[in-house]
Biopython code that builds the backbone (N, CA, C, O; Angstrom):
import numpy as np
from Bio.PDB.StructureBuilder import StructureBuilder

atoms = [
    (1, "MET", "N", (-8.743, -2.814, -13.530)),
    (1, "MET", "CA", (-7.946, -2.517, -12.368)),
    (1, "MET", "C", (-7.151, -1.235, -12.625)),
    (1, "MET", "O", (-6.662, -0.993, -13.729)),
    (2, "SER", "N", (-7.043, -0.445, -11.598)),
    (2, "SER", "CA", (-6.264, 0.784, -11.650)),
    (2, "SER", "C", (-5.355, 0.845, -10.444)),
    (2, "SER", "O", (-5.597, 0.182, -9.436)),
    (3, "GLU", "N", (-4.320, 1.634, -10.550)),
    (3, "GLU", "CA", (-3.432, 1.849, -9.418)),
    (3, "GLU", "C", (-3.775, 3.173, -8.764)),
    (3, "GLU", "O", (-3.988, 4.177, -9.444)),
    (4, "MET", "N", (-3.829, 3.169, -7.440)),
    (4, "MET", "CA", (-4.123, 4.369, -6.685)),
    (4, "MET", "C", (-2.899, 4.717, -5.840)),
    (4, "MET", "O", (-2.311, 3.845, -5.200)),
    (5, "ARG", "N", (-2.520, 5.989, -5.843)),
    (5, "ARG", "CA", (-1.457, 6.476, -4.956)),
    (5, "ARG", "C", (-2.105, 7.250, -3.826)),
    (5, "ARG", "O", (-2.965, 8.102, -4.048)),
    (6, "VAL", "N", (-1.680, 6.941, -2.616)),
    (6, "VAL", "CA", (-2.234, 7.574, -1.426)),
    (6, "VAL", "C", (-1.083, 8.150, -0.621)),
    (6, "VAL", "O", (-0.064, 7.487, -0.427)),
    (7, "ILE", "N", (-1.237, 9.377, -0.154)),
    (7, "ILE", "CA", (-0.242, 9.996, 0.717)),
    (7, "ILE", "C", (-0.836, 10.033, 2.111)),
    (7, "ILE", "O", (-1.915, 10.590, 2.315)),
    (8, "ASP", "N", (-0.130, 9.437, 3.083)),
    (8, "ASP", "CA", (-0.648, 9.393, 4.454)),
    (8, "ASP", "C", (-0.225, 10.628, 5.243)),
    (8, "ASP", "O", (0.401, 11.537, 4.696)),
    (9, "ASP", "N", (-0.569, 10.658, 6.526)),
    (9, "ASP", "CA", (-0.282, 11.819, 7.378)),
    (9, "ASP", "C", (1.205, 12.115, 7.502)),
    (9, "ASP", "O", (1.591, 13.271, 7.670)),
    (10, "SER", "N", (2.047, 11.083, 7.421)),
    (10, "SER", "CA", (3.484, 11.286, 7.571)),
    (10, "SER", "C", (4.156, 11.711, 6.267)),
    (10, "SER", "O", (5.357, 11.983, 6.258)),
    (11, "GLY", "N", (3.409, 11.773, 5.174)),
    (11, "GLY", "CA", (3.974, 12.173, 3.889)),
    (11, "GLY", "C", (4.466, 11.006, 3.051)),
    (11, "GLY", "O", (4.995, 11.219, 1.960)),
    (12, "GLU", "N", (4.306, 9.774, 3.532)),
    (12, "GLU", "CA", (4.713, 8.592, 2.778)),
    (12, "GLU", "C", (3.690, 8.299, 1.694)),
    (12, "GLU", "O", (2.488, 8.468, 1.898)),
    (13, "ILE", "N", (4.174, 7.860, 0.544)),
    (13, "ILE", "CA", (3.295, 7.527, -0.566)),
    (13, "ILE", "C", (3.109, 6.014, -0.604)),
    (13, "ILE", "O", (4.085, 5.264, -0.588)),
    (14, "TRP", "N", (1.857, 5.568, -0.655)),
    (14, "TRP", "CA", (1.482, 4.161, -0.703)),
    (14, "TRP", "C", (0.756, 3.893, -2.019)),
    (14, "TRP", "O", (0.139, 4.794, -2.588)),
    (15, "HIS", "N", (0.831, 2.672, -2.492)),
    (15, "HIS", "CA", (0.186, 2.271, -3.742)),
    (15, "HIS", "C", (-0.786, 1.134, -3.480)),
    (15, "HIS", "O", (-0.586, 0.328, -2.571)),
    (16, "CYS", "N", (-1.843, 1.076, -4.285)),
    (16, "CYS", "CA", (-2.849, 0.035, -4.131)),
    (16, "CYS", "C", (-3.501, -0.218, -5.486)),
    (16, "CYS", "O", (-3.707, 0.708, -6.269)),
    (17, "GLN", "N", (-3.821, -1.474, -5.751)),
    (17, "GLN", "CA", (-4.603, -1.841, -6.929)),
    (17, "GLN", "C", (-6.070, -1.877, -6.527)),
    (17, "GLN", "O", (-6.410, -2.457, -5.496)),
    (18, "LEU", "N", (-6.949, -1.264, -7.324)),
    (18, "LEU", "CA", (-8.368, -1.277, -6.993)),
    (18, "LEU", "C", (-9.205, -1.465, -8.234)),
    (18, "LEU", "O", (-8.739, -1.246, -9.352)),
    (19, "HIS", "N", (-10.444, -1.872, -8.034)),
    (19, "HIS", "CA", (-11.372, -2.120, -9.135)),
    (19, "HIS", "C", (-12.017, -0.816, -9.574)),
    (19, "HIS", "O", (-12.521, -0.051, -8.752)),
    (20, "ASN", "N", (-11.996, -0.570, -10.878)),
    (20, "ASN", "CA", (-12.577, 0.661, -11.420)),
    (20, "ASN", "C", (-14.084, 0.741, -11.188)),
    (20, "ASN", "O", (-14.615, 1.827, -10.960)),
    (21, "ILE", "N", (-14.766, -0.376, -11.242)),
    (21, "ILE", "CA", (-16.225, -0.358, -11.140)),
    (21, "ILE", "C", (-16.674, 0.011, -9.733)),
    (21, "ILE", "O", (-17.599, 0.806, -9.570)),
    (22, "LYS", "N", (-16.036, -0.552, -8.717)),
    (22, "LYS", "CA", (-16.448, -0.291, -7.342)),
    (22, "LYS", "C", (-16.083, 1.123, -6.893)),
    (22, "LYS", "O", (-16.846, 1.755, -6.162)),
    (23, "PHE", "N", (-14.924, 1.622, -7.323)),
    (23, "PHE", "CA", (-14.446, 2.929, -6.865)),
    (23, "PHE", "C", (-14.303, 3.909, -8.026)),
    (23, "PHE", "O", (-13.289, 4.599, -8.129)),
    (24, "ARG", "N", (-15.286, 3.978, -8.882)),
    (24, "ARG", "CA", (-15.201, 4.837, -10.070)),
    (24, "ARG", "C", (-15.292, 6.322, -9.741)),
    (24, "ARG", "O", (-14.981, 7.156, -10.591)),
    (25, "PHE", "N", (-15.712, 6.670, -8.526)),
    (25, "PHE", "CA", (-15.844, 8.071, -8.126)),
    (25, "PHE", "C", (-14.503, 8.696, -7.741)),
    (25, "PHE", "O", (-14.425, 9.914, -7.582)),
    (26, "LEU", "N", (-13.451, 7.899, -7.587)),
    (26, "LEU", "CA", (-12.158, 8.431, -7.147)),
    (26, "LEU", "C", (-11.476, 9.222, -8.256)),
    (26, "LEU", "O", (-11.390, 8.775, -9.399)),
    (27, "LYS", "N", (-11.004, 10.384, -7.899)),
    (27, "LYS", "CA", (-10.270, 11.262, -8.815)),
    (27, "LYS", "C", (-9.022, 11.757, -8.103)),
    (27, "LYS", "O", (-8.934, 11.687, -6.877)),
    (28, "GLU", "N", (-8.079, 12.247, -8.849)),
    (28, "GLU", "CA", (-6.843, 12.780, -8.266)),
    (28, "GLU", "C", (-7.144, 14.017, -7.439)),
    (28, "GLU", "O", (-7.940, 14.866, -7.840)),
    (29, "GLY", "N", (-6.498, 14.115, -6.274)),
    (29, "GLY", "CA", (-6.629, 15.283, -5.421)),
    (29, "GLY", "C", (-7.704, 15.186, -4.356)),
    (29, "GLY", "O", (-7.869, 16.122, -3.574)),
    (30, "LEU", "N", (-8.442, 14.083, -4.298)),
    (30, "LEU", "CA", (-9.483, 13.931, -3.280)),
    (30, "LEU", "C", (-8.878, 13.551, -1.938)),
    (30, "LEU", "O", (-7.825, 12.916, -1.877)),
    (31, "TYR", "N", (-9.545, 13.941, -0.877)),
    (31, "TYR", "CA", (-9.205, 13.504, 0.471)),
    (31, "TYR", "C", (-10.118, 12.331, 0.781)),
    (31, "TYR", "O", (-11.341, 12.451, 0.705)),
    (32, "VAL", "N", (-9.526, 11.202, 1.130)),
    (32, "VAL", "CA", (-10.307, 9.990, 1.353)),
    (32, "VAL", "C", (-9.938, 9.350, 2.684)),
    (32, "VAL", "O", (-8.869, 9.602, 3.239)),
    (33, "ARG", "N", (-10.838, 8.527, 3.176)),
    (33, "ARG", "CA", (-10.576, 7.680, 4.333)),
    (33, "ARG", "C", (-10.809, 6.246, 3.869)),
    (33, "ARG", "O", (-11.857, 5.930, 3.306)),
    (34, "ILE", "N", (-9.828, 5.387, 4.108)),
    (34, "ILE", "CA", (-9.898, 4.005, 3.650)),
    (34, "ILE", "C", (-10.117, 3.107, 4.862)),
    (34, "ILE", "O", (-9.371, 3.172, 5.838)),
    (35, "ARG", "N", (-11.141, 2.275, 4.789)),
    (35, "ARG", "CA", (-11.432, 1.325, 5.861)),
    (35, "ARG", "C", (-11.325, -0.089, 5.301)),
    (35, "ARG", "O", (-11.844, -0.381, 4.224)),
    (36, "GLY", "N", (-10.657, -0.950, 6.031)),
    (36, "GLY", "CA", (-10.542, -2.344, 5.622)),
    (36, "GLY", "C", (-9.328, -2.618, 4.760)),
    (36, "GLY", "O", (-9.327, -3.582, 3.994)),
    (37, "ALA", "N", (-8.289, -1.793, 4.862)),
    (37, "ALA", "CA", (-7.061, -2.038, 4.105)),
    (37, "ALA", "C", (-6.223, -3.085, 4.834)),
    (37, "ALA", "O", (-6.364, -3.272, 6.043)),
    (38, "THR", "N", (-5.363, -3.754, 4.101)),
    (38, "THR", "CA", (-4.512, -4.783, 4.675)),
    (38, "THR", "C", (-3.085, -4.608, 4.187)),
    (38, "THR", "O", (-2.862, -4.168, 3.059)),
    (39, "LEU", "N", (-2.130, -4.946, 5.018)),
    (39, "LEU", "CA", (-0.722, -4.913, 4.635)),
    (39, "LEU", "C", (-0.220, -6.294, 4.259)),
    (39, "LEU", "O", (0.978, -6.565, 4.347)),
    (40, "GLN", "N", (-1.117, -7.163, 3.844)),
    (40, "GLN", "CA", (-0.762, -8.530, 3.498)),
    (40, "GLN", "C", (0.268, -8.562, 2.367)),
    (40, "GLN", "O", (1.164, -9.406, 2.376)),
    (41, "TYR", "N", (0.153, -7.681, 1.424)),
    (41, "TYR", "CA", (1.052, -7.665, 0.277)),
    (41, "TYR", "C", (2.102, -6.574, 0.391)),
    (41, "TYR", "O", (2.682, -6.160, -0.613)),
    (42, "HIS", "N", (2.350, -6.107, 1.604)),
    (42, "HIS", "CA", (3.292, -5.026, 1.846)),
    (42, "HIS", "C", (4.724, -5.465, 1.570)),
    (42, "HIS", "O", (5.167, -6.511, 2.046)),
    (43, "GLU", "N", (5.431, -4.667, 0.808)),
    (43, "GLU", "CA", (6.852, -4.888, 0.557)),
    (43, "GLU", "C", (7.608, -3.692, 1.109)),
    (43, "GLU", "O", (7.138, -2.560, 0.994)),
    (44, "LYS", "N", (8.762, -3.920, 1.701)),
    (44, "LYS", "CA", (9.497, -2.827, 2.345)),
    (44, "LYS", "C", (10.015, -1.806, 1.339)),
    (44, "LYS", "O", (10.014, -0.610, 1.627)),
    (45, "SER", "N", (10.456, -2.253, 0.166)),
    (45, "SER", "CA", (11.031, -1.312, -0.794)),
    (45, "SER", "C", (9.951, -0.520, -1.540)),
    (45, "SER", "O", (10.199, 0.608, -1.966)),
    (46, "TYR", "N", (8.792, -1.083, -1.697)),
    (46, "TYR", "CA", (7.716, -0.445, -2.454)),
    (46, "TYR", "C", (6.474, -0.481, -1.581)),
    (46, "TYR", "O", (5.868, -1.540, -1.422)),
    (47, "ARG", "N", (6.088, 0.632, -1.020)),
    (47, "ARG", "CA", (4.984, 0.683, -0.052)),
    (47, "ARG", "C", (3.656, 0.403, -0.749)),
    (47, "ARG", "O", (3.137, 1.245, -1.481)),
    (48, "THR", "N", (3.118, -0.780, -0.514)),
    (48, "THR", "CA", (1.846, -1.175, -1.102)),
    (48, "THR", "C", (0.921, -1.699, -0.011)),
    (48, "THR", "O", (1.370, -2.162, 1.038)),
    (49, "PHE", "N", (-0.364, -1.616, -0.276)),
    (49, "PHE", "CA", (-1.354, -2.213, 0.608)),
    (49, "PHE", "C", (-2.462, -2.787, -0.244)),
    (49, "PHE", "O", (-2.615, -2.418, -1.409)),
    (50, "GLY", "N", (-3.228, -3.679, 0.327)),
    (50, "GLY", "CA", (-4.321, -4.308, -0.393)),
    (50, "GLY", "C", (-5.662, -3.910, 0.182)),
    (50, "GLY", "O", (-5.749, -3.351, 1.275)),
    (51, "LEU", "N", (-6.702, -4.207, -0.569)),
    (51, "LEU", "CA", (-8.065, -3.953, -0.116)),
    (51, "LEU", "C", (-8.792, -5.278, -0.007)),
    (51, "LEU", "O", (-8.613, -6.161, -0.846)),
    (52, "ARG", "N", (-9.605, -5.419, 1.014)),
    (52, "ARG", "CA", (-10.410, -6.619, 1.197)),
    (52, "ARG", "C", (-11.731, -6.459, 0.445)),
    (52, "ARG", "O", (-12.026, -5.382, -0.075)),
    (53, "ASN", "N", (-12.517, -7.521, 0.389)),
    (53, "ASN", "CA", (-13.815, -7.452, -0.297)),
    (53, "ASN", "C", (-14.747, -6.440, 0.347)),
    (53, "ASN", "O", (-15.566, -5.830, -0.340)),
    (54, "TYR", "N", (-14.634, -6.253, 1.649)),
    (54, "TYR", "CA", (-15.527, -5.347, 2.366)),
    (54, "TYR", "C", (-14.894, -3.969, 2.606)),
    (54, "TYR", "O", (-15.427, -3.185, 3.392)),
    (55, "SER", "N", (-13.784, -3.663, 1.956)),
    (55, "SER", "CA", (-13.126, -2.364, 2.137)),
    (55, "SER", "C", (-13.997, -1.235, 1.598)),
    (55, "SER", "O", (-14.699, -1.393, 0.599)),
    (56, "ASN", "N", (-13.939, -0.113, 2.269)),
    (56, "ASN", "CA", (-14.665, 1.080, 1.843)),
    (56, "ASN", "C", (-13.693, 2.238, 1.712)),
    (56, "ASN", "O", (-12.746, 2.364, 2.488)),
    (57, "ILE", "N", (-13.941, 3.077, 0.726)),
    (57, "ILE", "CA", (-13.193, 4.320, 0.570)),
    (57, "ILE", "C", (-14.214, 5.448, 0.596)),
    (57, "ILE", "O", (-15.124, 5.495, -0.231)),
    (58, "ILE", "N", (-14.055, 6.344, 1.543)),
    (58, "ILE", "CA", (-15.002, 7.434, 1.727)),
    (58, "ILE", "C", (-14.357, 8.729, 1.243)),
    (58, "ILE", "O", (-13.244, 9.062, 1.649)),
    (59, "ASN", "N", (-15.046, 9.447, 0.390)),
    (59, "ASN", "CA", (-14.596, 10.734, -0.112)),
    (59, "ASN", "C", (-14.948, 11.800, 0.915)),
    (59, "ASN", "O", (-16.111, 11.932, 1.293)),
    (60, "LEU", "N", (-13.947, 12.570, 1.375)),
    (60, "LEU", "CA", (-14.173, 13.595, 2.385)),
    (60, "LEU", "C", (-14.237, 14.977, 1.729)),
    (60, "LEU", "O", (-13.335, 15.335, 0.971)),
    (61, "PRO", "N", (-15.269, 15.747, 1.999)),
    (61, "PRO", "CA", (-15.311, 17.119, 1.480)),
    (61, "PRO", "C", (-14.289, 17.973, 2.221)),
    (61, "PRO", "O", (-13.980, 17.703, 3.382)),
    (62, "TYR", "N", (-13.764, 18.998, 1.562)),
    (62, "TYR", "CA", (-12.699, 19.797, 2.167)),
    (62, "TYR", "C", (-13.080, 20.468, 3.480)),
    (62, "TYR", "O", (-12.270, 20.429, 4.407)),
    (63, "PRO", "N", (-14.248, 21.077, 3.628)),
    (63, "PRO", "CA", (-14.500, 21.802, 4.876)),
    (63, "PRO", "C", (-14.561, 20.917, 6.127)),
    (63, "PRO", "O", (-14.566, 21.458, 7.233)),
    (64, "CYS", "N", (-14.606, 19.594, 6.007)),
    (64, "CYS", "CA", (-14.727, 18.766, 7.202)),
    (64, "CYS", "C", (-13.412, 18.746, 7.982)),
    (64, "CYS", "O", (-12.346, 18.974, 7.412)),
    (65, "LYS", "N", (-13.490, 18.476, 9.267)),
    (65, "LYS", "CA", (-12.336, 18.511, 10.171)),
    (65, "LYS", "C", (-11.280, 17.478, 9.774)),
    (65, "LYS", "O", (-10.087, 17.779, 9.828)),
    (66, "LEU", "N", (-11.685, 16.280, 9.381)),
    (66, "LEU", "CA", (-10.722, 15.248, 8.986)),
    (66, "LEU", "C", (-9.892, 15.687, 7.775)),
    (66, "LEU", "O", (-8.683, 15.456, 7.741)),
    (67, "ALA", "N", (-10.525, 16.315, 6.790)),
    (67, "ALA", "CA", (-9.803, 16.756, 5.601)),
    (67, "ALA", "C", (-8.855, 17.908, 5.934)),
    (67, "ALA", "O", (-7.763, 17.985, 5.371)),
    (68, "GLN", "N", (-9.252, 18.797, 6.831)),
    (68, "GLN", "CA", (-8.379, 19.908, 7.200)),
    (68, "GLN", "C", (-7.140, 19.414, 7.934)),
    (68, "GLN", "O", (-6.066, 19.997, 7.787)),
    (69, "ASP", "N", (-7.271, 18.345, 8.723)),
    (69, "ASP", "CA", (-6.122, 17.781, 9.434)),
    (69, "ASP", "C", (-5.129, 17.118, 8.490)),
    (69, "ASP", "O", (-3.968, 16.934, 8.853)),
    (70, "MET", "N", (-5.564, 16.758, 7.288)),
    (70, "MET", "CA", (-4.694, 16.065, 6.332)),
    (70, "MET", "C", (-4.038, 17.005, 5.323)),
    (70, "MET", "O", (-3.419, 16.536, 4.368)),
    (71, "MET", "N", (-4.156, 18.303, 5.508)),
    (71, "MET", "CA", (-3.592, 19.250, 4.542)),
    (71, "MET", "C", (-2.075, 19.114, 4.455)),
    (71, "MET", "O", (-1.396, 18.963, 5.471)),
    (72, "PHE", "N", (-1.553, 19.167, 3.241)),
    (72, "PHE", "CA", (-0.123, 19.124, 2.994)),
    (72, "PHE", "C", (0.147, 19.877, 1.699)),
    (72, "PHE", "O", (-0.786, 20.245, 0.985)),
    (73, "ASP", "N", (1.416, 20.104, 1.396)),
    (73, "ASP", "CA", (1.797, 20.828, 0.194)),
    (73, "ASP", "C", (1.840, 19.848, -0.976)),
    (73, "ASP", "O", (2.873, 19.230, -1.235)),
    (74, "GLU", "N", (0.720, 19.706, -1.680)),
    (74, "GLU", "CA", (0.589, 18.698, -2.732)),
    (74, "GLU", "C", (1.584, 18.876, -3.881)),
    (74, "GLU", "O", (2.184, 17.884, -4.295)),
    (75, "PRO", "N", (1.796, 20.085, -4.421)),
    (75, "PRO", "CA", (2.743, 20.203, -5.544)),
    (75, "PRO", "C", (4.161, 19.760, -5.196)),
    (75, "PRO", "O", (4.805, 19.098, -6.009)),
    (76, "SER", "N", (4.663, 20.105, -4.016)),
    (76, "SER", "CA", (6.033, 19.711, -3.665)),
    (76, "SER", "C", (6.118, 18.211, -3.389)),
    (76, "SER", "O", (7.123, 17.587, -3.730)),
    (77, "GLU", "N", (5.086, 17.615, -2.777)),
    (77, "GLU", "CA", (5.091, 16.171, -2.526)),
    (77, "GLU", "C", (5.039, 15.404, -3.853)),
    (77, "GLU", "O", (5.716, 14.388, -4.010)),
    (78, "LYS", "N", (4.247, 15.883, -4.794)),
    (78, "LYS", "CA", (4.133, 15.224, -6.092)),
    (78, "LYS", "C", (5.453, 15.332, -6.860)),
    (78, "LYS", "O", (5.884, 14.364, -7.488)),
    (79, "ALA", "N", (6.087, 16.484, -6.815)),
    (79, "ALA", "CA", (7.379, 16.669, -7.497)),
    (79, "ALA", "C", (8.452, 15.787, -6.882)),
    (79, "ALA", "O", (9.265, 15.204, -7.599)),
    (80, "ALA", "N", (8.458, 15.687, -5.553)),
    (80, "ALA", "CA", (9.437, 14.832, -4.867)),
    (80, "ALA", "C", (9.240, 13.377, -5.227)),
    (80, "ALA", "O", (10.219, 12.645, -5.380)),
    (81, "PHE", "N", (7.997, 12.936, -5.367)),
    (81, "PHE", "CA", (7.718, 11.543, -5.724)),
    (81, "PHE", "C", (8.159, 11.254, -7.158)),
    (81, "PHE", "O", (8.744, 10.205, -7.427)),
    (82, "GLU", "N", (7.885, 12.168, -8.068)),
    (82, "GLU", "CA", (8.201, 11.920, -9.474)),
    (82, "GLU", "C", (9.699, 11.980, -9.750)),
    (82, "GLU", "O", (10.152, 11.432, -10.755)),
    (83, "THR", "N", (10.481, 12.631, -8.888)),
    (83, "THR", "CA", (11.935, 12.672, -9.097)),
    (83, "THR", "C", (12.626, 11.431, -8.540)),
    (83, "THR", "O", (13.804, 11.209, -8.819)),
    (84, "GLN", "N", (11.916, 10.620, -7.761)),
    (84, "GLN", "CA", (12.522, 9.406, -7.199)),
    (84, "GLN", "C", (12.747, 8.365, -8.255)),
    (84, "GLN", "O", (13.249, 7.281, -7.957)),
]
sb = StructureBuilder()
sb.init_structure("model")
sb.init_model(0)
sb.init_chain("A")
sb.init_seg("    ")
for serial, (resi, resn, name, xyz) in enumerate(atoms, 1):
    if name == "N":
        sb.init_residue(resn, " ", resi, " ")
    sb.init_atom(name, np.array(xyz, "f"), 0.0, 1.0, " ", f" {name:<3s}", serial, name[0])
structure = sb.get_structure()
């Protein structure tokens, strides 16, 4: 099991536990689309979400329209998260 940090469109950082074997292609800095996520284990103080058995994570290449819409200033967001 590994922990994944995801930054959504609003700039909020979410955390999720995932299986290394199923999602071994995930690397830091990728643009992804997650289908089948659940807020069943959501806590207000610590933004977490879960994945169902049928959840999919799709890696988006940069030139696609969805990835361009998700552009943000990664270094400043990462620095802000680590100072919290």
